[in-house]
VEXZA-300421 format. One line per field, with one value per residue (C-alpha): x, y negated, z negated; residue in one letter; residue number from 1. Coordinates in steps of 0.25 Angstrom, whole numbers, plus 5000, padded with zeros to 4 digits. Layout:
# VEXZA-300421
X: (X  ...)
Y: (Y  ...)
Z: (Z  ...)
residuo: (A  ...)
num: (NUM  ...)
END
This chain:
# VEXZA-300421
X: (5017  5022  5012  5015  5030  5026  5019  5031  5041  5032  5031  5046  5045  5034  5043  5055  5046  5040  5054  5057  5044  5049  5062  5055  5045  5057  5065  5053  5049  5061  5074  5085  5090  5103  5096  5092  5103  5104  5089  5088  5097  5089  5076  5082  5087  5074  5067  5077  5076  5060  5061  5071  5062  5050  5059  5066  5066  5059  5047  5046  5046  5035  5027  5028  5022  5012  5006  5002  4996  4987  4983  4969  4965  4957  4965  4963  4966  4976  4985  4984  4987  4999  5005  5002  5008  5021  5022  5020  5031  5041  5039  5040  5052  5060  5059  5066  5081  5083  5094  5084  5075  5087  5090  5076  5074  5087  5085  5070  5074  5086  5077  5068  5079  5083  5069  5067  5079  5075  5061  5066  5075  5065  5076  5073  5087  5091  5081  5082  5094  5087  5074  5081  5087  5073  5067  5078  5075  5060  5062  5070  5060  5049  5057  5059  5045  5039  5028  5019  5017  5024  5036  5028  5018  5028  5032  5017  5015  5022  5012  4999  5000  4993  4992  4998  5002  4991  4980  4985  4984  4969  4966  4973  4966  4952  4956  4960  4947  4940  4948  4952  4938  4938  4952  4948  4935  4942  4952  4941  4934  4937  4947  4943  4950  4963  4971  4969  4976  4989  4989  4999  4997  5007  5014  5011  4996  4996  5002  4992  4980  4984  4987  4973  4966  4974  4970  4955  4953  4959  4975  4979  4989  4992  4998  5003  5009  5011  5024  5028  5036  5039  5030  5018  5017  5011  5019  5016  5024  5012  4998  5002  5012  5007  5013  5009  5016  5012  5019  5016  5016  5012  5007  4998  4990  4983  4996  4998  4983  4980  4994  4991  4977  4982  4993  4983  4975  4987  4990  4976  4977  4989  4983  4970  4977  4973  4982  4984  4991  5002  5016  5010  5010  4996  5003  5016  5018  5028  5030  5033  5040  5032  5024  5010  4996  4990  4988  4993  4998  4985  4977  4985  4983  4968  4967  4976  4968  4955  4957  4964  4954  4941  4941  4951  4948  4933  4923  4917  4931  4933  4919  4923  4937  4938  4937  4949  4958  4954  4958  4971  4975  4969  4964  4970  4957  4947  4943  4941  4928  4928  4923  4934  4944  4938  4938  4952  4958  4952  4955  4960  4971  4983  4995  5010  5010  5004  5002  4995  4986  4971  4963  4959  4973  4981  4980  4986  4999  4998  4996  5008  5017  5013  5015  5029  5033  5029  5037  5049  5048  5046  5057  5050  5053  5067  5069  5076  5063  5054  5052  5049  5039  5033  5031  5025  5015  5011  5008  5000  4993  4990  4994  5004  5018  5029  5038  5049  5053  5048  5034  5035  5043  5049  5036  5033  5042  5039  5050  5060  5057  5055  5039  5038  5024  5016  5010  4998  4994  4989  4979  4975  4973  4964  4955  4955  4952  4939  4935  4936  4930  4918  4915  4917  4906  4897  4898  4896  4889  4892  4907  4903  4894  4906  4916  4906  4907  4922  4922  4932  4931  4921  4929  4942  4935  4930  4944  4950  4940  4941  4956  4965  4963  4966  4981  4987  4977  4970  4975  4971  4960  4955  4954  4946  4937  4934  4932  4925  4920  4930  4945  4951  4941  4944  4929  4926  4939  4934  4920  4926  4935  4923  4914  4923  4929  4916  4910  4923  4923  4909  4910  4898  4895)
Y: (5063  5050  5049  5062  5058  5045  5053  5063  5051  5043  5056  5056  5042  5046  5058  5048  5038  5050  5054  5040  5040  5053  5047  5034  5042  5050  5036  5031  5043  5053  5048  5045  5030  5034  5038  5024  5020  5032  5033  5019  5023  5036  5028  5017  5028  5034  5020  5016  5030  5028  5014  5019  5030  5021  5012  5023  5025  5038  5031  5020  5029  5037  5024  5019  5032  5033  5019  5024  5037  5031  5019  5025  5028  5019  5008  5013  5028  5034  5036  5021  5017  5026  5020  5006  5008  5014  5002  4992  4999  4999  4985  4981  4989  4984  4970  4975  4978  4993  4987  4978  4990  4998  4987  4985  5000  5002  4990  4995  5008  5003  4992  5001  5005  4991  4986  4997  4994  4979  4982  4991  4980  4969  4962  4956  4951  4966  4967  4953  4956  4967  4959  4948  4957  4963  4950  4946  4959  4957  4943  4949  4959  4949  4941  4954  4958  4944  4936  4924  4917  4922  4932  4940  4943  4952  4960  4962  4968  4981  4983  4976  4973  4960  4954  4940  4931  4921  4932  4936  4922  4921  4935  4932  4919  4926  4936  4926  4919  4931  4937  4925  4923  4937  4936  4923  4929  4942  4934  4929  4942  4953  4963  4978  4987  4993  4997  5012  5011  5008  5020  5032  5040  5051  5050  5065  5063  5050  5057  5069  5060  5050  5062  5068  5055  5053  5067  5065  5053  5061  5061  5075  5081  5092  5080  5071  5069  5059  5054  5043  5030  5016  5010  5019  5022  5032  5038  5048  5057  5060  5062  5076  5070  5058  5055  5045  5039  5032  5026  5030  5021  5030  5017  5013  5024  5017  5014  5029  5032  5020  5021  5035  5032  5020  5028  5040  5030  5027  5042  5046  5036  5044  5057  5053  5050  5058  5070  5067  5055  5062  5057  5048  5033  5033  5038  5030  5015  5014  4999  5000  5013  5020  5033  5029  5031  5019  5008  4997  4995  4988  4999  5009  5000  5000  5015  5014  5003  5009  5022  5015  5003  5006  5021  5023  5011  5012  5014  5027  5033  5032  5036  5049  5051  5045  5058  5063  5052  5054  5069  5065  5057  5065  5055  5043  5037  5043  5029  5024  5024  5026  5012  5006  5013  5008  4994  4995  5000  4989  4977  4965  4956  4950  4959  4959  4971  4973  4988  4987  4975  4976  4975  4961  4955  4964  4956  4944  4952  4955  4940  4936  4946  4943  4928  4931  4940  4931  4920  4928  4932  4917  4913  4903  4912  4918  4932  4925  4917  4929  4933  4918  4918  4931  4927  4914  4921  4931  4919  4912  4923  4932  4923  4933  4931  4940  4945  4952  4955  4970  4966  4955  4954  4968  4975  4980  4989  4983  4973  4984  4991  4979  4980  4965  4962  4973  4967  4962  4976  4978  4967  4971  4985  4980  4973  4985  4995  4987  4985  5000  5004  4995  5000  5014  5013  5005  5015  5028  5025  5040  5036  5028  5040  5049  5040  5039  5054  5055  5060  5052  5060  5052  5039  5046  5051  5037  5031  5043  5041  5026  5023  5035  5044  5032  5031  5019  5020  5007  4994  4990  4981  4991  5001  4991  4987  5002  5005  4993  4985  4973  4969  4966  4960  4955  4954  4968  4968  4955  4961  4974  4966  4956  4968  4977  4966  4959  4972  4976  4962  4959  4946  4939  4942)
Z: (5135  5130  5119  5113  5113  5106  5095  5094  5092  5083  5075  5073  5068  5058  5053  5051  5043  5035  5031  5027  5018  5011  5008  5003  4994  4988  4986  4978  4970  4968  4973  4963  4963  4969  4982  4986  4995  5003  5004  5010  5021  5024  5025  5033  5043  5044  5046  5057  5064  5064  5069  5080  5084  5085  5095  5102  5117  5115  5108  5118  5130  5123  5119  5133  5139  5128  5130  5144  5139  5129  5137  5140  5126  5116  5110  5096  5100  5091  5104  5108  5093  5092  5105  5100  5087  5092  5102  5090  5082  5093  5096  5081  5078  5090  5084  5072  5072  5067  5058  5051  5049  5043  5033  5029  5026  5019  5010  5008  5003  4994  4990  4982  4972  4971  4968  4958  4950  4950  4946  4935  4930  4932  4940  4953  4956  4958  4970  4975  4984  4991  4992  4999  5009  5011  5013  5023  5031  5031  5037  5048  5050  5051  5061  5069  5069  5072  5067  5071  5058  5046  5044  5034  5044  5051  5039  5035  5050  5045  5034  5038  5053  5057  5043  5042  5031  5035  5034  5020  5015  5020  5014  5001  5000  5001  4991  4981  4983  4980  4969  4960  4954  4950  4944  4936  4931  4926  4919  4910  4908  4898  4902  4902  4892  4897  4886  4889  4902  4895  4886  4888  4900  4902  4916  4920  4917  4925  4937  4936  4935  4946  4955  4952  4955  4968  4972  4968  4977  4989  4989  4995  4986  4997  5004  4993  4979  4968  4962  4954  4958  4954  4964  4969  4984  4994  5005  5016  5025  5034  5029  5024  5013  5006  4993  4982  4970  4957  4945  4931  4918  4906  4899  4911  4918  4929  4936  4940  4943  4952  4958  4962  4967  4975  4982  4984  4992  5001  5002  5007  5018  5023  5020  5028  5041  5053  5054  5069  5066  5058  5063  5073  5073  5067  5054  5056  5054  5065  5063  5048  5050  5039  5041  5036  5041  5035  5046  5037  5023  5019  5025  5017  5004  5006  5004  4991  4985  4989  4982  4970  4968  4974  4970  4959  4951  4953  4942  4948  4949  4934  4931  4938  4934  4920  4913  4921  4917  4903  4904  4911  4898  4886  4875  4882  4888  4878  4873  4887  4896  4911  4912  4904  4912  4925  4920  4915  4927  4935  4925  4932  4926  4933  4932  4936  4944  4958  4957  4943  4946  4948  4960  4958  4955  4964  4977  4970  4968  4983  4987  4979  4986  5000  4997  4991  5003  5013  5007  5006  5021  5025  5016  5007  4995  4992  4985  4973  4971  4972  4957  4954  4965  4961  4946  4950  4960  4949  4940  4951  4956  4944  4932  4927  4922  4928  4917  4925  4939  4938  4935  4946  4959  4958  4955  4970  4978  4992  4994  4991  5003  5012  5012  5013  5019  5013  5001  5009  5011  4997  4998  5012  5006  4995  5005  5014  5003  4999  5013  5016  5003  5004  5018  5014  5003  5013  5024  5015  5002  4999  4996  4984  4979  4981  4974  4962  4961  4962  4977  4985  4997  5005  5003  5006  5019  5023  5021  5029  5040  5041  5037  5034  5046  5056  5051  5059  5071  5067  5062  5048  5053  5064  5052  5044  5055  5059  5044  5039  5051  5048  5046  5033  5024  5010  5006  5002  4993  4986  4984  4978  4968  4964  4962  4954  4945  4943  4938  4929  4922  4922  4931  4936  4951)
residuo: (M  S  Y  D  K  L  I  E  V  S  G  R  V  N  D  L  L  N  A  G  S  I  L  S  W  D  A  R  T  M  M  P  K  G  G  S  E  T  R  S  K  Q  L  A  T  L  A  V  A  A  R  D  L  V  C  S  D  E  M  K  R  A  L  D  G  A  E  G  E  V  K  G  R  A  E  D  S  P  E  R  R  I  V  A  Q  V  R  E  A  V  D  Y  H  E  R  I  P  S  E  L  L  R  R  K  T  E  L  G  S  A  G  H  G  I  W  A  E  A  R  E  K  A  D  F  S  I  F  A  P  A  L  K  T  M  V  E  I  S  R  E  M  A  E  A  I  G  Y  E  D  H  P  Y  D  A  L  M  Y  R  F  E  P  G  T  T  T  S  Q  L  R  T  L  F  S  R  L  R  E  G  M  L  P  L  V  H  A  I  A  E  A  E  Q  P  R  S  D  F  L  Y  R  H  Y  P  V  E  A  Q  M  G  F  A  L  R  M  A  E  R  I  G  Y  D  L  D  R  G  R  L  D  T  T  V  H  P  F  E  I  S  F  T  R  N  D  V  R  I  T  T  R  V  N  P  G  Y  M  P  M  S  L  F  G  A  L  H  E  A  G  H  A  M  Y  E  Q  G  A  D  P  A  Y  V  R  T  P  L  A  T  D  L  V  G  L  Y  A  V  S  G  V  S  F  G  A  H  E  S  Q  S  R  L  W  E  N  H  V  G  R  S  R  A  F  W  E  N  H  F  S  E  I  R  A  A  Y  P  G  T  L  D  D  V  S  A  T  E  F  Y  R  A  I  N  R  S  R  P  S  L  I  R  V  E  S  D  E  L  T  Y  D  F  H  I  M  L  R  V  E  L  E  S  R  L  I  E  G  S  L  S  V  D  D  L  P  E  A  W  N  A  G  M  K  D  Y  L  G  V  E  V  P  D  D  A  Q  G  V  L  Q  D  V  H  W  S  S  G  Q  I  G  T  F  C  N  Y  T  I  G  N  I  M  A  A  Q  L  F  E  T  A  L  A  A  D  P  G  I  R  T  A  L  N  G  A  D  Y  A  P  L  R  G  W  L  D  E  H  V  A  R  H  G  R  R  Y  S  R  D  E  L  L  V  N  A  T  G  R  A  L  D  P  E  P  Y  L  R  H  L  T  S  K  Y  S  E  I  Y  G  L  A  A)
num: (1  2  3  4  5  6  7  8  9  10  11  12  13  14  15  16  17  18  19  20  21  22  23  24  25  26  27  28  29  30  31  32  33  34  35  36  37  38  39  40  41  42  43  44  45  46  47  48  49  50  51  52  53  54  55  56  57  58  59  60  61  62  63  64  65  66  67  68  69  70  71  72  73  74  75  76  77  78  79  80  81  82  83  84  85  86  87  88  89  90  91  92  93  94  95  96  97  98  99  100  101  102  103  104  105  106  107  108  109  110  111  112  113  114  115  116  117  118  119  120  121  122  123  124  125  126  127  128  129  130  131  132  133  134  135  136  137  138  139  140  141  142  143  144  145  146  147  148  149  150  151  152  153  154  155  156  157  158  159  160  161  162  163  164  165  166  167  168  169  170  171  172  173  174  175  176  177  178  179  180  181  182  183  184  185  186  187  188  189  190  191  192  193  194  195  196  197  198  199  200  201  202  203  204  205  206  207  208  209  210  211  212  213  214  215  216  217  218  219  220  221  222  223  224  225  226  227  228  229  230  231  232  233  234  235  236  237  238  239  240  241  242  243  244  245  246  247  248  249  250  251  252  253  254  255  256  257  258  259  260  261  262  263  264  265  266  267  268  269  270  271  272  273  274  275  276  277  278  279  280  281  282  283  284  285  286  287  288  289  290  291  292  293  294  295  296  297  298  299  300  301  302  303  304  305  306  307  308  309  310  311  312  313  314  315  316  317  318  319  320  321  322  323  324  325  326  327  328  329  330  331  332  333  334  335  336  337  338  339  340  341  342  343  344  345  346  347  348  349  350  351  352  353  354  355  356  357  358  359  360  361  362  363  364  365  366  367  368  369  370  371  372  373  374  375  376  377  378  379  380  381  382  383  384  385  386  387  388  389  390  391  392  393  394  395  396  397  398  399  400  401  402  403  404  405  406  407  408  409  410  411  412  413  414  415  416  417  418  419  420  421  422  423  424  425  426  427  428  429  430  431  432  433  434  435  436  437  438  439  440  441  442  443  444  445  446  447  448  449  450  451  452  453  454  455  456  457  458  459  460  461  462  463  464  465  466  467  468  469  470  471  472  473  474  475  476  477  478  479  480  481  482  483  484  485  486  487  488  489  490  491  492  493  494  495  496  497  498  499  500  501  502  503  504  505  506  507  508  509)
END
């Protein structure tokens, strides 16, 4: 049968992409610096091989036959969705020259090492030539993919299908309207005590505690592991091997802890996918050439932000686990109460670093990056002028002065690998997280009771049922409508921020 053949061929595509992911994981965790050049060629070979298999005559013949075989099934059946996604991928990749993909992949792999050196030396000029080439490649990609209004829309399609620059402007405007009054009120309020977060916390103890907390909320260590890296990430090689990383600062403990909880949220999305979808297009992004079960980067981010912020930074979580963190660092937190710790890890103040920013100011970092990326792609901003534009934007959005490139324009890894168009996913994920969490609590009040008792299984079960198990079967908005009754809605997120920060800072309702 043609459909069975389609599954077999797409399974081989998944194998190639997982092999690339393993090499990518190694490059970002274990590989010596000298391996960068050859590793980039290895990854490019695998990416082009996967793309060529997607567009092969073998795949097309199977696809043509499979379309007839599944025609009588429901439009949203796994079989119909698999066939539709393969057709979409074939059409997409045939618009992009294989040589362009090879150039992008090679540069994306080599670019990580160049970026890491530039960041270490706080010198943007080291990274600028590679970024110029990546921007040029991205513009070529946008033209090949096609778009209606803005070339940036074409690049976002790979990460958040259907999202447009125009939609983001409207969404960001609503968020600023809802957030700025809180930001201004907090600026006038007394900040919680936080000195104890900056004491000495041994690296080994941090890694041990972070892993215990990740496992406590549901990360399956029989199918996962935790390592350190420069920029934390999660990566999966099917649902049966899902790895996470974090970074450790012995003088600032929250970085490792919340990095691990964040990446564990990503990991549980992958681990929770329907086992029947392993090695199928419902666990493979055939357009982005990435082996992943999450339906979009924003949907994926919703799970990491939900577990990190709505659970891991909640008052109940620390009322339950504060004795454990005290025990993990003997004597270090003896003069701190659970309430003081909760308020400290949720304090809000403008910061230089996106991954260390608080919930309330985080999205301003995203708005800046989206603005700069879209300007780079449309040509109204040059790479040489990027640091100056970055620094001006940070002053405008958050009122902070950027001291050097490492804490400014070089802080994110995304541009080094060619992930231009993905930053919007973080804010979309924040919005989705609040929408899903609010719905889960309303649909099953027992989830709140369980969370108050340090039982995370009911929430994890609800998310598995409504999000993770479906893999890539539904679009982002279909997933949201099925789970919450409506498409992407920023209002639950604004309610969450207003309620949480009003309580922490004693603001008038």
